[in-house]
C-alpha positions as CSV (number, residue, x, y, z in Angstrom):
1,M,26.2,-44.3,1.6
2,S,24.7,-44.2,5.1
3,E,21.5,-42.5,5.7
4,N,23.0,-40.0,8.2
5,K,26.2,-39.5,5.7
6,W,23.1,-38.4,3.1
7,K,21.6,-36.0,5.4
8,I,24.8,-34.4,6.3
9,L,25.9,-34.3,2.3
10,L,22.4,-32.7,2.2
11,I,22.4,-30.3,5.0
12,T,25.8,-29.0,3.8
13,I,24.6,-28.3,-0.1
14,I,21.7,-26.1,2.1
15,I,24.0,-23.9,4.1
16,I,25.8,-23.0,0.4
17,S,22.8,-22.3,-1.4
18,I,21.6,-20.2,1.7
19,L,25.1,-18.4,1.4
20,A,24.1,-18.0,-2.1
21,A,20.6,-16.8,-1.5
22,G,22.3,-14.1,0.6
23,Y,24.7,-12.2,-1.6
24,M,21.5,-11.9,-4.1
25,A,19.3,-10.6,-1.4
26,Y,22.2,-8.5,-0.2
27,Q,22.1,-7.0,-4.0
28,R,18.9,-6.1,-3.5
29,H,18.8,-4.5,-0.4
30,V,21.6,-2.3,-1.1
31,L,19.0,-1.6,-4.9
32,E,16.2,-0.6,-2.5
33,K,18.1,1.1,0.3
34,N,19.4,4.0,-3.0
35,N,15.7,3.6,-4.3
36,Q,14.2,6.1,-2.2
37,S,13.0,9.4,-4.0
38,V,9.5,9.5,-4.8
39,A,7.4,11.9,-6.9
40,I,3.8,13.6,-5.7
41,S,1.7,14.6,-8.6
42,V,-1.8,16.0,-9.6
43,V,-3.5,15.9,-12.4
44,F,-3.6,18.9,-14.5
45,D,-7.2,19.6,-15.4
46,E,-8.5,19.1,-11.8
47,A,-6.4,21.8,-10.3
48,A,-7.6,23.7,-13.4
49,S,-10.9,23.4,-12.1
50,L,-10.2,24.1,-8.6
51,A,-8.4,27.2,-9.9
52,R,-11.2,28.1,-11.6
53,M,-13.8,27.4,-8.4
54,N,-11.2,29.8,-6.5
55,G,-11.1,32.5,-8.9
56,L,-7.1,31.4,-9.3
57,S,-5.3,30.8,-12.6
58,T,-3.9,27.0,-13.1
59,V,-0.1,28.4,-12.3
60,Q,-1.2,30.1,-9.2
61,V,-2.7,26.7,-8.2
62,L,0.0,24.5,-9.2
63,D,2.6,27.2,-7.4
64,K,0.5,26.3,-4.1
65,F,0.9,22.6,-4.9
66,K,4.7,23.1,-5.5
67,E,5.1,24.7,-2.1
68,Q,3.7,21.8,-0.1
69,G,5.5,19.3,-2.3
70,V,4.0,18.2,-5.6
71,N,6.8,18.2,-8.4
72,T,5.3,16.2,-11.3
73,V,2.1,17.0,-12.8
74,L,0.0,14.6,-14.9
75,I,-1.7,15.9,-18.3
76,K,-4.1,13.3,-19.2
77,E,-4.7,12.9,-23.2
78,P,-8.2,14.5,-23.7
79,T,-10.7,13.5,-25.7
80,V,-13.1,15.5,-28.3
81,F,-15.5,16.3,-25.2
82,D,-12.4,17.5,-23.0
83,A,-11.4,19.5,-25.6
84,E,-14.5,21.2,-25.8
85,A,-14.8,21.8,-22.4
86,N,-11.7,23.1,-22.5
87,G,-12.4,25.6,-25.2
88,E,-10.5,24.7,-27.8
89,L,-12.9,23.3,-30.2
90,L,-17.0,23.0,-31.0
91,M,-18.2,19.7,-31.9
92,R,-21.3,20.5,-34.1
93,T,-23.4,17.7,-36.4
94,G,-23.9,18.7,-39.7
95,S,-27.6,19.0,-39.0
96,E,-26.9,21.9,-36.5
97,L,-24.4,23.4,-38.9
98,L,-27.4,23.6,-41.4
99,L,-29.4,25.5,-38.9
100,P,-30.0,29.2,-40.3
101,G,-28.6,31.9,-37.9
102,N,-24.9,30.3,-38.8
103,T,-24.1,33.0,-41.1
104,T,-20.8,33.8,-40.1
105,I,-19.5,30.1,-41.3
106,W,-21.1,30.6,-44.7
107,Q,-19.6,34.2,-44.8
108,Q,-15.7,32.4,-44.1
109,F,-16.2,29.5,-46.4
110,G,-19.1,30.6,-48.8
111,E,-22.2,28.7,-49.8
112,Q,-20.2,26.1,-51.7
113,F,-19.3,24.7,-48.2
114,R,-22.8,24.3,-47.3
115,E,-23.5,22.0,-50.3
116,Q,-20.4,19.5,-48.7
117,I,-22.1,19.4,-45.2
118,K,-23.6,16.3,-44.3
119,P,-26.4,15.6,-41.6
120,D,-25.2,12.5,-40.0
121,H,-21.3,13.8,-39.7
122,R,-18.9,15.7,-37.0
123,Y,-17.5,18.6,-37.6
124,L,-14.9,20.1,-35.3
125,I,-14.9,24.1,-35.4
126,I,-11.9,25.5,-34.1
127,F,-10.7,29.1,-33.3
128,N,-6.3,28.3,-33.1
129,P,-4.0,27.2,-35.6
130,D,-1.6,26.0,-33.4
131,V,-5.1,23.1,-32.0
132,Y,-6.2,22.4,-35.3
133,K,-2.9,21.5,-36.9
134,R,-2.1,19.3,-33.8
135,I,-6.0,17.8,-33.8
136,Q,-5.7,17.3,-37.7
137,G,-2.3,15.4,-37.5
138,Q,-3.3,13.1,-34.4
139,L,-6.4,12.1,-36.6
140,Q,-4.9,11.4,-39.9
141,A,-2.0,9.8,-37.7
142,K,-5.1,7.6,-36.2
143,K,-6.7,6.5,-39.8
144,V,-9.4,8.7,-39.0
145,H,-11.0,9.8,-42.9
146,I,-10.9,13.6,-42.6
147,R,-11.9,16.7,-44.7
148,S,-10.7,20.1,-43.1
149,W,-11.3,23.7,-44.6
150,E,-9.7,27.2,-43.6
151,G,-11.6,30.6,-43.0
152,R,-10.7,33.3,-45.2
153,E,-6.7,34.5,-44.4
154,G,-6.5,36.4,-41.3
155,T,-9.6,34.9,-39.9
156,N,-8.4,32.2,-37.5
157,I,-11.3,29.8,-38.1
158,Y,-10.7,26.0,-39.1
159,I,-13.7,23.1,-39.8
160,I,-12.8,19.4,-39.6
161,D,-15.2,16.7,-41.0
162,V,-15.1,13.3,-38.6
163,A,-16.8,11.0,-41.1
164,Y,-15.9,7.9,-38.4
165,N,-17.7,6.1,-35.0
166,L,-18.8,8.2,-32.9
167,G,-18.5,5.5,-29.7
168,L,-15.2,5.1,-31.1
169,F,-13.9,9.0,-31.6
170,E,-15.5,9.2,-28.6
171,Q,-12.2,7.6,-26.7
172,M,-10.0,8.3,-29.0
173,G,-7.2,11.3,-28.3
174,L,-6.3,14.4,-29.5
175,G,-2.9,15.1,-28.4
176,F,-1.7,17.3,-25.6
177,P,-2.5,20.6,-25.4
178,A,0.3,23.3,-25.6
179,R,-1.4,25.4,-23.2
180,A,-1.5,22.8,-20.6
181,V,2.1,22.1,-20.9
182,D,3.4,25.5,-20.9
183,E,1.3,26.2,-17.7
184,V,3.2,23.3,-16.0
185,N,6.8,24.3,-17.2
186,A,5.6,27.8,-15.8
187,A,5.2,26.5,-12.3
188,G,8.6,24.8,-12.7
189,L,6.6,21.3,-12.6
190,K,7.5,18.1,-14.1
191,V,4.9,16.6,-17.3
192,M,3.9,13.1,-17.1
193,V,1.7,12.4,-19.8
194,Q,-1.0,9.6,-20.1
195,V,-1.6,8.5,-23.5
196,R,-5.2,6.6,-25.1
197,T,-5.4,4.0,-26.8
198,W,-6.6,3.9,-30.7
199,N,-8.1,1.9,-33.1
200,Q,-6.3,0.9,-36.3
201,V,-2.8,1.3,-35.0
202,T,-0.4,1.4,-37.8
203,P,3.6,1.7,-37.1
204,E,3.0,5.2,-39.1
205,G,0.6,6.5,-36.7
206,L,1.9,5.1,-33.6
207,T,5.3,6.6,-34.5
208,Y,4.0,10.3,-35.2
209,V,1.8,9.6,-32.2
210,L,4.7,8.6,-29.4
211,R,6.8,11.4,-31.6
212,E,4.7,14.1,-31.0
213,L,5.6,13.7,-27.2
214,K,9.2,14.6,-27.7
215,K,8.1,18.3,-28.4
216,I,6.8,18.2,-24.2
217,P,9.5,20.0,-21.9
218,S,10.3,18.9,-19.0
219,L,9.1,15.5,-19.6
220,S,9.3,12.8,-17.2
221,G,7.2,9.8,-17.6
222,V,4.5,8.4,-19.9
223,L,1.4,6.1,-18.8
224,F,-1.3,5.0,-20.8
225,N,-5.0,5.1,-20.2
226,D,-6.6,1.8,-21.1
227,P,-6.8,-1.6,-20.6
228,V,-4.6,-2.2,-24.2
229,L,-1.6,-0.5,-24.9
230,P,-1.8,0.7,-28.2
231,G,-0.6,-1.4,-31.1
232,F,-0.4,-4.7,-28.7
233,P,0.2,-7.1,-29.7
234,E,2.4,-6.8,-32.7
235,Q,3.4,-3.5,-32.3
236,V,5.1,-3.7,-28.9
237,S,8.7,-3.6,-30.2
238,L,8.1,-0.9,-31.9
239,L,6.1,1.0,-29.2
240,S,9.7,0.0,-27.1
241,Y,12.0,1.8,-29.6
242,L,9.6,5.1,-29.7
243,M,9.7,5.1,-25.6
244,E,13.6,4.9,-25.4
245,E,13.9,7.8,-28.0
246,L,12.1,9.7,-25.3
247,D,14.2,8.4,-22.8
248,V,11.6,8.6,-19.9
249,P,10.3,5.7,-17.8
250,L,7.2,3.5,-18.3
251,V,4.8,4.6,-15.8
252,Q,2.6,1.3,-14.4
253,I,-0.6,1.9,-12.5
254,E,-0.7,0.0,-9.5
255,F,-3.6,-2.9,-9.7
256,S,-4.4,-2.0,-13.0
257,N,-4.0,-5.1,-15.8
258,Q,-2.8,-3.3,-18.7
259,K,-2.1,-5.8,-21.7
260,G,1.3,-5.4,-23.1
261,L,2.7,-3.0,-20.2
262,A,4.8,-6.0,-18.5
263,K,6.3,-6.9,-22.1
264,L,6.8,-3.4,-22.8
265,G,8.9,-2.8,-19.8
266,L,10.8,-5.8,-20.0
267,L,11.8,-4.7,-23.7
268,L,12.7,-1.2,-21.6
269,D,15.0,-3.4,-20.0
270,K,12.8,-2.4,-16.9
271,N,13.1,1.4,-17.0
272,V,10.0,1.4,-15.3
273,V,8.1,3.3,-12.7
274,R,5.0,2.5,-10.4
275,L,2.3,4.8,-9.6
276,H,-0.4,4.7,-7.0
277,T,-3.5,6.5,-6.6
278,L,-6.8,6.6,-4.8
279,T,-9.1,7.3,-7.2
280,L,-12.0,9.9,-7.0
281,E,-14.5,7.0,-7.4
282,E,-12.8,4.9,-4.1
283,D,-13.2,8.3,-2.1
284,I,-16.6,8.6,-2.8
285,K,-17.7,5.3,-1.7
286,K,-15.2,5.4,1.1
287,D,-15.1,9.0,2.1
288,Y,-11.5,9.2,3.6
289,D,-10.6,11.7,5.9
290,I,-6.8,13.3,5.0
291,A,-5.6,10.9,8.0
292,A,-6.6,7.8,6.2
293,M,-5.6,9.1,2.7
294,V,-1.8,10.0,4.1
295,D,-1.5,6.3,5.5
296,R,-2.7,4.7,2.0
297,F,-0.1,6.5,0.3
298,S,2.6,6.5,3.1
299,L,2.0,2.4,2.8
300,A,2.0,2.3,-0.8
301,A,5.6,3.7,-1.0
302,T,6.9,2.2,2.2
303,E,6.0,-1.3,1.9
304,R,5.4,-1.6,-2.1
305,N,8.3,0.1,-4.0
306,I,5.9,2.9,-5.1
307,R,7.6,5.9,-6.7
308,V,4.9,8.1,-7.9
309,L,2.1,9.2,-5.5
310,L,-1.1,10.5,-7.6
311,L,-3.1,13.0,-5.4
312,H,-6.7,14.2,-7.3
313,T,-8.1,16.6,-6.1
314,Y,-10.7,15.4,-3.9
315,M,-13.9,17.4,-3.3
316,K,-16.0,16.6,0.2
317,T,-19.5,17.9,0.5
318,D,-18.3,18.8,4.1
319,V,-15.8,20.6,3.5
320,P,-15.8,24.4,2.8
321,D,-12.7,25.0,1.2
322,M,-11.5,22.5,-1.2
323,L,-7.9,24.0,-2.1
324,A,-7.0,24.2,1.6
325,F,-7.9,20.6,2.4
326,N,-6.1,19.4,-0.9
327,L,-3.0,21.4,0.0
328,Q,-3.0,19.9,3.5
329,L,-3.2,16.4,2.3
330,I,-0.3,17.1,-0.2
331,Q,1.6,18.9,3.1
332,E,0.6,15.5,5.3
333,T,1.7,13.1,2.9
334,R,5.1,15.0,2.3
335,E,5.6,15.3,5.8
336,K,4.8,11.6,6.3
337,L,7.2,10.1,3.6
338,E,9.7,12.4,5.0
339,A,9.5,11.0,8.6
340,E,9.4,7.3,6.8
341,G,12.9,8.4,5.6
342,L,11.7,8.8,1.6
343,Q,13.0,11.7,-0.3
344,L,10.8,14.1,-2.6
345,G,11.9,14.5,-6.2
346,E,11.7,12.8,-9.3
347,A,10.8,9.0,-8.5
348,S,13.8,7.0,-8.7
349,V,14.0,3.8,-10.7
350,L,15.3,0.7,-9.7
351,Q,18.9,-0.2,-11.8
352,P,18.8,-3.6,-12.9
353,L,20.1,-6.5,-11.2
354,E,23.1,-8.4,-12.4
355,I,21.9,-12.2,-12.2
356,S,24.6,-14.9,-12.3
357,R,23.5,-17.8,-13.9
358,F,26.0,-19.7,-11.5
359,V,25.0,-18.2,-8.3
360,L,21.4,-19.3,-9.7
361,F,22.3,-23.0,-10.0
362,V,24.1,-22.9,-6.7
363,I,20.7,-21.9,-5.4
364,G,18.7,-24.2,-7.2
365,L,21.0,-27.0,-5.3
366,G,19.7,-25.8,-1.9
367,V,16.0,-26.7,-3.2
368,I,16.6,-30.2,-4.7
369,A,18.5,-31.1,-1.4
370,G,15.6,-30.1,0.5
371,V,13.3,-32.5,-1.1
372,M,15.6,-35.0,-0.9
373,L,16.3,-34.7,2.9
374,L,11.8,-34.2,3.1
375,A,12.0,-38.4,1.6
376,L,14.9,-38.9,3.6
377,M,12.6,-38.1,6.6
378,I,9.4,-39.7,5.4
379,G,11.6,-42.9,4.9
380,W,11.9,-43.0,1.6
381,T,15.4,-43.3,0.4
382,R,15.4,-44.6,-2.9
383,I,12.9,-42.1,-3.9
384,A,15.2,-39.5,-2.3
385,I,18.5,-40.3,-4.4
386,G,16.1,-40.5,-7.5
387,C,14.4,-36.9,-6.5
388,G,18.1,-35.5,-6.7
389,I,19.4,-36.9,-9.6
390,L,15.9,-36.3,-11.9
391,G,15.7,-32.6,-10.1
392,L,19.5,-32.1,-11.1
393,I,19.4,-33.2,-14.8
394,A,16.2,-30.9,-15.0
395,W,17.5,-27.4,-13.1
396,T,21.2,-28.1,-15.2
397,G,18.6,-28.3,-18.4
398,L,16.6,-25.5,-17.8
399,L,19.6,-23.0,-17.2
400,V,21.5,-24.4,-19.8
401,V,18.6,-23.8,-22.4
402,D,17.9,-20.0,-21.5
403,M,14.6,-20.8,-19.6
404,V,15.8,-19.7,-16.6
405,G,12.1,-17.1,-16.0
406,P,10.2,-20.7,-15.7
407,A,12.9,-22.5,-14.4
408,R,13.2,-19.7,-11.6
409,K,9.9,-19.5,-10.6
410,I,9.7,-23.7,-10.5
411,M,12.1,-24.1,-8.0
412,A,10.9,-21.2,-5.8
413,F,7.4,-22.8,-5.9
414,I,9.3,-25.9,-4.7
415,A,11.2,-23.9,-2.1
416,V,8.3,-22.7,-0.3
417,V,6.1,-25.9,-0.1
418,V,9.0,-27.9,1.2
419,F,11.2,-26.0,3.6
420,P,7.7,-25.5,5.7
421,T,6.9,-28.7,5.7
422,L,10.4,-30.2,6.3
423,S,10.2,-27.6,9.2
424,V,7.1,-28.7,10.9
425,M,7.8,-32.8,10.5
426,L,11.4,-32.1,12.1
427,N,10.1,-29.9,15.1
428,V,6.8,-31.5,16.1
429,R,7.3,-34.1,18.3
430,Q,4.7,-37.0,20.2
431,G,5.8,-35.8,23.1
432,G,5.5,-32.2,24.4
433,S,8.1,-29.8,25.9
434,P,8.1,-27.4,28.9
435,V,7.2,-23.8,27.9
436,G,10.2,-22.3,27.3
437,Y,11.5,-25.3,25.3
438,S,8.5,-24.7,23.5
439,V,9.1,-21.1,22.3
440,L,12.4,-22.0,21.5
441,L,11.0,-25.0,18.8
442,L,8.7,-22.4,17.5
443,L,11.5,-20.0,16.8
444,R,13.8,-23.5,15.7
445,T,10.8,-24.2,13.4
446,S,10.1,-21.1,11.8
447,L,13.9,-20.4,11.3
448,Y,13.8,-23.4,9.4
449,S,11.0,-22.3,7.6
450,L,12.5,-19.1,6.3
451,V,15.3,-21.0,4.6
452,G,12.4,-21.7,1.8
453,A,11.9,-18.0,1.7
454,W,15.3,-17.0,1.6
455,L,16.2,-19.4,-1.3
456,M,13.1,-18.0,-3.0
457,V,14.5,-14.3,-2.3
458,G,17.9,-15.7,-4.3
459,L,15.7,-17.2,-7.0
460,L,13.6,-14.1,-8.2
461,G,16.2,-11.5,-7.2
462,D,15.5,-9.6,-10.4
463,V,14.1,-6.2,-10.7
464,G,11.6,-7.6,-13.2
465,F,9.6,-9.3,-9.7
466,M,10.2,-6.4,-8.0
467,L,7.9,-4.1,-10.4
468,K,5.4,-7.0,-11.1
469,L,6.9,-7.0,-14.7
470,D,6.7,-10.7,-13.6
471,Q,5.6,-12.4,-10.9
472,F,5.7,-15.8,-9.0
473,T,3.0,-17.8,-9.5
474,G,1.2,-20.4,-7.5
475,V,1.0,-18.8,-4.4
476,K,-2.2,-19.9,-3.7
477,L,-1.2,-23.1,-4.4
478,A,1.5,-22.7,-2.0
479,H,-0.3,-21.9,0.8
480,V,-3.0,-25.5,0.9
481,V,0.1,-27.5,-0.9
482,P,2.1,-27.8,2.2
483,L,-1.0,-28.3,4.5
484,L,-2.0,-31.7,1.8
485,L,1.5,-33.1,2.4
486,L,1.6,-32.6,6.1
487,T,-1.8,-33.9,6.9
488,A,-0.7,-37.2,4.7
489,I,2.8,-37.5,6.7
490,F,1.1,-37.2,10.1
491,F,-2.1,-39.2,10.1
492,F,0.1,-42.2,8.6
493,M,2.9,-41.4,11.2
494,G,0.6,-40.8,13.7
495,A,-1.9,-44.6,12.9
496,K,0.7,-47.0,14.9
497,G,0.2,-50.4,15.1
498,E,-1.4,-50.6,11.9
499,G,1.6,-51.9,9.5
500,N,3.7,-50.1,7.1
501,W,1.5,-47.2,4.3
502,Q,0.2,-49.4,2.3
503,R,-2.1,-51.2,5.1
504,K,-2.9,-47.7,6.6
505,L,-4.1,-46.2,3.4
506,Q,-6.1,-49.8,3.0
507,N,-7.3,-49.8,6.7
508,L,-8.2,-46.2,6.3
509,L,-10.0,-46.6,2.5
510,G,-11.8,-49.6,4.5
511,Q,-13.4,-47.5,6.9
512,P,-17.5,-46.5,7.0
513,V,-18.4,-43.1,6.3
514,L,-20.1,-41.6,9.5
515,V,-22.2,-38.3,9.0
516,K,-20.4,-36.6,11.5
517,F,-17.1,-37.0,9.7
518,V,-19.3,-35.9,6.3
519,I,-20.3,-32.9,8.6
520,V,-16.7,-32.4,9.7
521,G,-15.2,-32.5,6.5
522,G,-17.9,-29.9,5.2
523,I,-16.3,-27.2,7.4
524,L,-13.2,-27.9,6.7
525,L,-13.7,-27.5,3.1
526,V,-14.9,-24.1,3.8
527,A,-12.2,-22.9,6.1
528,L,-9.8,-24.4,3.3
529,L,-11.8,-21.8,0.5
530,V,-11.8,-19.1,3.0
531,Y,-8.1,-19.3,3.7
532,V,-7.1,-19.7,-0.2
533,S,-9.5,-16.7,-1.0
534,R,-7.4,-14.5,1.3
535,T,-4.3,-15.5,0.1
536,G,-2.3,-13.9,-2.8
537,N,-2.2,-10.6,-4.1
538,E,-5.8,-10.5,-5.2
539,S,-7.6,-11.5,-1.8
540,A,-10.8,-11.3,-0.8
541,A,-12.8,-8.5,0.6
542,I,-11.9,-7.0,3.8
543,S,-14.4,-5.7,6.5
544,P,-14.2,-2.6,7.9
545,L,-13.3,-3.5,10.9
546,E,-10.0,-5.9,9.8
547,L,-9.2,-2.2,8.4
548,H,-9.0,-0.6,11.5
549,F,-7.4,-3.5,12.9
550,R,-4.7,-3.3,10.4
551,T,-4.5,0.7,10.3
552,L,-4.1,0.1,13.8
553,L,-1.0,-2.3,13.7
554,D,0.2,-0.4,11.7
555,N,0.5,2.9,13.7
556,I,1.5,1.2,16.8
557,L,4.6,-0.9,14.9
558,G,5.1,0.7,11.9
559,V,4.8,-3.0,10.0
560,R,2.0,-4.9,10.1
561,P,2.2,-8.4,10.9
562,R,0.6,-11.0,9.1
563,T,-2.9,-11.5,11.4
564,K,-2.5,-15.6,10.4
565,E,0.0,-15.6,11.8
566,F,0.4,-14.5,15.0
567,L,-3.4,-14.6,15.8
568,L,-3.7,-17.6,14.6
569,G,-0.9,-20.0,13.3
570,H,1.8,-19.1,15.6
571,P,0.2,-19.2,19.1
572,L,-1.7,-23.0,17.4
573,M,1.6,-24.1,17.0
574,L,3.2,-23.1,19.9
575,L,0.2,-25.0,21.8
576,L,1.0,-28.1,19.4
577,L,4.6,-28.1,20.3
578,Y,3.8,-27.8,24.3
579,L,1.4,-30.8,24.2
580,G,3.0,-32.8,21.2
581,Y,1.7,-35.0,19.0
582,R,0.0,-37.2,20.6
583,N,-2.7,-38.9,17.7
584,N,-4.3,-37.7,14.9
585,N,-7.0,-36.2,16.9
586,Y,-4.3,-33.3,16.9
587,L,-3.9,-32.5,12.9
588,P,-6.6,-29.9,13.0
589,L,-4.1,-28.2,16.0
590,L,-1.0,-29.0,13.5
591,L,-2.8,-28.0,10.6
592,G,-3.8,-24.5,12.0
593,G,0.1,-24.3,13.4
594,A,1.1,-24.8,9.6
595,I,-0.4,-22.1,8.5
596,G,1.7,-19.7,10.4
597,Q,4.6,-21.1,9.1
598,I,3.8,-20.9,5.3
599,S,2.5,-17.7,5.8
600,L,5.7,-16.6,7.1
601,V,7.7,-18.3,4.1
602,N,4.8,-16.3,1.4
603,T,5.1,-13.2,2.6
604,Y,8.6,-12.9,1.0
605,A,6.6,-14.1,-2.4
606,H,5.8,-10.4,-2.3
607,I,8.9,-9.1,-4.1
608,H,7.5,-5.6,-4.5
609,T,7.7,-5.5,-0.9
610,P,11.6,-4.3,0.2
611,L,13.2,-6.7,2.0
612,V,14.0,-5.0,5.2
613,I,9.8,-4.6,5.6
614,S,8.8,-8.4,5.6
615,L,11.5,-9.5,7.7
616,T,10.2,-6.7,10.1
617,R,6.8,-8.4,9.7
618,S,8.3,-11.7,10.1
619,L,9.8,-10.6,13.6
620,H,6.5,-8.6,14.6
621,G,4.4,-11.8,14.0
622,L,6.6,-14.1,16.0
623,W,7.1,-12.1,18.8
624,L,3.3,-11.1,19.5
625,G,2.7,-14.7,18.4
626,I,4.1,-16.1,20.9
627,I,2.7,-14.0,23.7
628,V,-0.4,-14.8,22.5
629,G,0.7,-18.7,22.3
630,M,1.7,-18.7,25.5
631,A,-1.4,-16.9,26.6
632,L,-3.2,-20.3,25.3
633,I,-1.5,-22.3,26.8
634,A,-2.2,-20.7,29.9
635,L,-6.1,-21.2,29.3
636,W,-5.3,-24.7,28.2
637,R,-4.2,-25.4,31.9
638,I,-6.6,-23.5,33.0
639,G,-9.3,-25.5,31.4
640,E,-7.6,-28.9,31.6
641,N,-7.3,-28.0,35.9
642,L,-11.1,-27.0,35.8
643,L,-12.3,-30.5,34.1
644,I,-10.2,-32.4,36.3
645,T,-11.2,-30.8,39.7
646,R,-15.3,-31.3,37.7
647,L,-14.2,-35.1,37.4
648,G,-13.2,-35.4,40.9
649,W,-16.4,-33.6,42.6
650,L,-18.7,-36.1,40.2
651,R,-16.6,-38.8,41.5
652,G,-17.5,-37.4,44.5
653,D,-13.1,-37.3,45.3
């Protein structure tokens, strides 16, 4: 088969795969469109504290919160210190109990009790039978060795002797207070609970703790408090079974990497909602005002599919009325969400997407065809055919042996590497183009690059990726590998008159290394490190000035474009298309322009971002990049004219 026929066949396969990916993208879009209900939540203990500060009952404060848009209250499982602060118990050492003056205790329990006290133990003194039963049950379930005493009939005084490591005991949860649950229900609000992890988790203990949650009325979600889920890794399957009994979603805290949570979410058939919060510590450090807080919560809901917003009770030293401040924050957050088209209510759960293995296979064929087309464009016909055969065998084999997850991520990575590389190679010419045609070439380049993004969207069209229970791996590599490929391809294409590529490589390796090239290489290496550090989901720290600039763009455009696209990549690519790749001196300009194409494609690697948002971000990046690029071309022309004039003056023309 001739090379032209191969190209026609490969382009046809790519078009078919684009249609298959479009089917998956449409399903995802419909799912995102129907996932519009957001819960605004507050923390019970913080609301109770605010109530005490204002001389109100907790129910009264919760009622005020509800009027402004709150529909859910988070109850964190109390530790022994929390329970003591809330008046549920007193904790004393044995030495303190033996001090003179505890006559009431000796009257209730007798002198015999005094003889059993151990000075180095901790003793919980409780005055409510329900609290006593709850804490006793929790400690026994969590393998804490205890001894218990009940006072004389009718006295309602109980003592629990805790023989346990104090550091571990202080972090242990004691179950959820019925009083807190009753007050939340009295305000007509839903309850979310945050369960603490403990040591020595047994199947019996885990079953007891989770089944106690079934007693909580209006339960709407379960969070876990600590970096490791209880029972991880051995008992995650049991935990998933017990969670299914509760019939409420698992709540995933954004930016909190909890071991076992992703596996638990997958076992629960992705019955997961994501929660975002601005912690009290963050607020103290950066001192957000209400507008900044509202913007942060709004972006989380609109751009990252967050469906639970946890608003803490923020205390400001310069605000005279804390209650009014927090009520205003809730109100403005609700109004901003409604203005964005979201609904306030119970957090909506993404329904599973049906995944057709045949559709995945077709999409993968498009990626393989892209690899072959790139090899053909370089001139490697045999390598192209070999890549096609090996790729087809590997892709089919991985799908057949049920390694769909790894196979999809591998193929998605190849797509986002190959298509930006192929696109730049197809559209950058040695001769320049007029400004108008250069703009058309930039649009065509971006369209070709987006084929890789579109295929990735189809390959990773799954709720697991949308909820970040699974993630596209190799994001940083996907930003670097295309640059390396383009460097190699264009360097050898630009070195004319030196024979084939082997000869060109031999000539390159035989060149002496000059100090200036070492310095330039060092600068480029630093630039590459900075570039890589600012990619991916956890990029380098951002300056306050850049944060203000991003906020400004969000407020003006609704969706902020990528800075490295409209201020760097697209303008440089437009200038390169205007000038043409005349020789290898233009390689830095090429690589700078390629950054825009790479960023354009990798925008869609953020699967948790709604597809419409990613498309809008890309469009804003393009039209702004064209404007900046045309200004850059104008500056280039001015510079050229000034240089020509200067040279003419020096020659005396």
